[in-house]
MDTraj code that builds the backbone (N, CA, C; nanometers):
import mdtraj as md
import numpy as np

residues = "MET PHE TYR LEU ASN ASN ARG GLU GLU GLU PHE GLN GLU LYS LEU THR VAL THR LYS LEU ILE GLU LEU LYS LYS TYR THR TYR LYS LYS LYS ILE VAL LYS ILE ASN ASP GLU PHE ILE ASN PRO ASP GLU TYR SER THR THR PHE ILE GLU ASP GLY ASP ASP VAL LYS ILE LEU HIS LEU LEU ALA GLY GLY".split()
xyz = np.array([
    [1.7961, -1.1537, -0.0295],
    [1.6530, -1.1466, -0.0469],
    [1.6051, -1.0047, -0.0159],
    [1.4975, -0.9684, -0.0807],
    [1.4262, -0.8471, -0.0442],
    [1.2780, -0.8796, -0.0567],
    [1.1957, -0.7932, -0.0050],
    [1.0514, -0.8149, -0.0105],
    [0.9893, -0.7166, -0.1078],
    [0.9021, -0.7675, -0.1929],
    [0.8247, -0.6850, -0.2844],
    [0.6784, -0.7126, -0.2559],
    [0.6099, -0.6131, -0.2043],
    [0.4688, -0.6273, -0.1685],
    [0.4462, -0.7511, -0.0812],
    [0.5309, -0.7644, 0.0203],
    [0.5237, -0.8709, 0.1218],
    [0.5591, -1.0101, 0.0716],
    [0.6214, -1.0192, -0.0446],
    [0.6657, -1.1495, -0.0965],
    [0.8168, -1.1473, -0.1143],
    [0.8805, -1.2583, -0.0777],
    [1.0257, -1.2666, -0.0918],
    [1.0651, -1.2714, -0.2389],
    [1.1705, -1.1979, -0.2710],
    [1.2258, -1.1948, -0.4065],
    [1.3763, -1.2171, -0.3965],
    [1.4327, -1.2750, -0.5010],
    [1.5778, -1.2934, -0.5072],
    [1.6457, -1.1582, -0.5245],
    [1.7483, -1.1340, -0.4462],
    [1.8246, -1.0106, -0.4567],
    [1.9130, -1.0150, -0.5810],
    [1.9172, -0.9043, -0.6529],
    [2.0036, -0.8903, -0.7698],
    [2.0883, -0.7652, -0.7513],
    [2.2159, -0.7754, -0.7794],
    [2.3048, -0.6597, -0.7717],
    [2.2608, -0.5530, -0.8718],
    [2.2736, -0.4287, -0.8320],
    [2.2482, -0.3129, -0.9183],
    [2.1069, -0.3104, -0.9749],
    [2.0097, -0.3546, -0.8960],
    [1.8687, -0.3511, -0.9373],
    [1.8091, -0.2171, -0.8963],
    [1.7704, -0.1383, -0.9956],
    [1.7075, -0.0089, -0.9680],
    [1.5565, -0.0267, -0.9621],
    [1.4895, 0.0747, -0.9120],
    [1.3432, 0.0726, -0.9097],
    [1.2899, 0.0630, -1.0521],
    [1.3483, 0.1370, -1.1441],
    [1.3059, 0.1318, -1.2848],
    [1.3164, -0.0101, -1.3394],
    [1.4279, -0.0757, -1.3152],
    [1.4489, -0.2122, -1.3656],
    [1.3506, -0.3098, -1.3009],
    [1.3254, -0.2944, -1.1714],
    [1.2294, -0.3812, -1.1027],
    [1.0902, -0.3657, -1.1635],
    [1.0487, -0.2430, -1.1896],
    [0.9187, -0.2181, -1.2522],
    [0.9123, -0.2839, -1.3895],
    [1.0206, -0.2767, -1.4662],
    [1.0250, -0.3411, -1.5985],
    [1.0195, -0.4931, -1.5854],
    [1.0974, -0.5494, -1.4934],
    [1.1000, -0.6952, -1.4749],
    [0.9637, -0.7508, -1.4344],
    [0.8938, -0.6764, -1.3512],
    [0.7631, -0.7217, -1.3017],
    [0.6490, -0.6820, -1.3950],
    [0.6840, -0.6086, -1.5017],
    [0.5857, -0.5665, -1.6023],
    [0.4715, -0.4844, -1.5416],
    [0.5086, -0.3953, -1.4499],
    [0.4102, -0.3040, -1.3912],
    [0.3922, -0.1880, -1.4888],
    [0.2851, -0.1927, -1.5673],
    [0.2652, -0.0949, -1.6732],
    [0.1691, 0.0170, -1.6354],
    [0.1072, 0.0078, -1.5197],
    [0.0127, 0.1134, -1.4832],
    [0.0857, 0.2458, -1.4646],
    [0.0185, 0.3537, -1.5045],
    [0.0817, 0.4851, -1.5072],
    [0.0948, 0.5481, -1.3695],
    [-0.0062, 0.5332, -1.2867],
    [-0.0041, 0.5984, -1.1556],
    [0.0331, 0.4966, -1.0492],
    [0.1476, 0.5191, -0.9871],
    [0.1944, 0.4260, -0.8849],
    [0.2733, 0.5011, -0.7790],
    [0.2811, 0.4406, -0.6627],
    [0.3629, 0.4913, -0.5540],
    [0.4640, 0.3822, -0.5210],
    [0.5892, 0.4232, -0.5032],
    [0.6940, 0.3295, -0.4646],
    [0.7480, 0.3724, -0.3285],
    [0.7544, 0.2757, -0.2372],
    [0.8127, 0.2986, -0.1056],
    [0.9193, 0.1919, -0.0822],
    [1.0309, 0.2341, -0.0269],
    [1.1350, 0.1404, 0.0144],
    [1.1597, 0.1655, 0.1621],
    [1.1379, 0.0601, 0.2418],
    [1.1536, 0.0716, 0.3870],
    [1.0728, 0.1901, 0.4412],
    [0.9477, 0.2003, 0.3947],
    [0.8517, 0.3038, 0.4363],
    [0.8904, 0.4451, 0.3962],
    [0.9839, 0.4608, 0.3022],
    [1.0224, 0.5929, 0.2527],
    [0.9760, 0.6060, 0.1075],
    [0.8965, 0.7104, 0.0789],
    [0.8489, 0.7332, -0.0564],
    [0.9652, 0.7665, -0.1489],
    [0.9598, 0.7095, -0.2686],
    [1.0615, 0.7360, -0.3703],
    [0.9977, 0.8213, -0.4790],
    [1.0592, 0.9338, -0.5092],
    [1.0111, 1.0235, -0.6125],
    [1.0313, 0.9568, -0.7489],
    [0.9331, 0.9656, -0.8382],
    [0.9483, 0.9037, -0.9715],
    [1.0739, 0.9480, -1.0456],
    [1.1195, 1.0696, -1.0229],
    [1.2428, 1.1176, -1.0867],
    [1.3659, 1.0423, -1.0382],
    [1.3529, 0.9698, -0.9262],
    [1.4660, 0.8987, -0.8678],
    [1.4624, 0.7474, -0.8928],
    [1.3643, 0.6981, -0.9667],
    [1.3516, 0.5535, -0.9898],
    [1.4764, 0.4946, -1.0553],
    [1.5329, 0.5649, -1.1507],
    [1.6474, 0.5092, -1.2255],
    [1.7784, 0.5163, -1.1471],
    [1.7811, 0.5930, -1.0387],
    [1.9036, 0.6062, -0.9599],
    [1.8920, 0.5468, -0.8202],
    [1.7749, 0.4915, -0.7880],
    [1.7536, 0.4310, -0.6563],
    [1.7705, 0.2803, -0.6675],
    [1.8640, 0.2261, -0.5916],
    [1.8944, 0.0839, -0.5966],
    [1.8243, 0.0090, -0.4846],
    [1.7771, -0.1119, -0.5160],
    [1.7188, -0.2025, -0.4174],
    [1.8350, -0.2735, -0.3484],
    [1.8358, -0.2699, -0.2174],
    [1.9419, -0.3338, -0.1396],
    [1.8920, -0.4642, -0.0789],
    [1.9851, -0.5516, -0.0483],
    [1.9515, -0.6780, 0.0177],
    [1.8803, -0.6479, 0.1494],
    [1.7645, -0.7105, 0.1704],
    [1.6881, -0.6917, 0.2931],
    [1.5842, -0.5804, 0.2863],
    [1.5797, -0.5065, 0.1756],
    [1.4825, -0.3971, 0.1646],
    [1.3391, -0.4491, 0.1598],
    [1.2480, -0.3639, 0.2067],
    [1.1043, -0.3899, 0.1998],
    [1.0472, -0.2904, 0.0987],
    [1.0138, -0.3397, -0.0194],
    [0.9687, -0.2557, -0.1303],
    [0.8184, -0.2728, -0.1474],
    [0.7506, -0.1608, -0.1605],
    [0.6079, -0.1621, -0.1897],
    [0.5858, -0.0816, -0.3177],
    [0.5158, -0.1408, -0.4125],
    [0.4761, -0.0692, -0.5335],
    [0.3242, -0.0767, -0.5392],
    [0.2620, 0.0397, -0.5214],
    [0.1170, 0.0464, -0.5113],
    [0.0586, 0.1137, -0.6344],
    [-0.0453, 0.0531, -0.6876],
    [-0.1156, 0.1051, -0.8053],
    [-0.2272, 0.1973, -0.7582],
    [-0.2277, 0.3191, -0.8072],
    [-0.3307, 0.4161, -0.7687],
    [-0.4489, 0.4044, -0.8624],
    [-0.5667, 0.4070, -0.8045],
    [-0.6901, 0.4010, -0.8811],
    [-0.7715, 0.5267, -0.8553],
    [-0.8465, 0.5661, -0.9542],
    [-0.9383, 0.6798, -0.9378],
    [-1.0798, 0.6272, -0.9499],
    [-1.1660, 0.6846, -0.8790],
    [-1.3047, 0.6397, -0.8856],
    [-1.3987, 0.7521, -0.8484],
    [-1.5242, 0.7194, -0.8582],
    [-1.6190, 0.8256, -0.8261],
    [-1.7485, 0.7690, -0.7769],
])
top = md.Topology()
chain = top.add_chain()
for i, resn in enumerate(residues, 1):
    res = top.add_residue(resn, chain, resSeq=i)
    for name in ("N", "CA", "C"):
        top.add_atom(name, md.element.get_by_symbol(name[0]), res)
traj = md.Trajectory(xyz[None], top)
């Protein structure tokens, strides 16, 4: 198991951040990804793997005025 935005998810072998975003259909352009409170650079999404027990946060950034 791992946590995605405080909800339990089934662990899958070789699940990258890119694949998780695709599976969850997160289509918003501006987002922040943190794994275990560590920011993940967008250039590293395809090479960063979700591990069993990880705490993943994917936050959607909004602009306003």
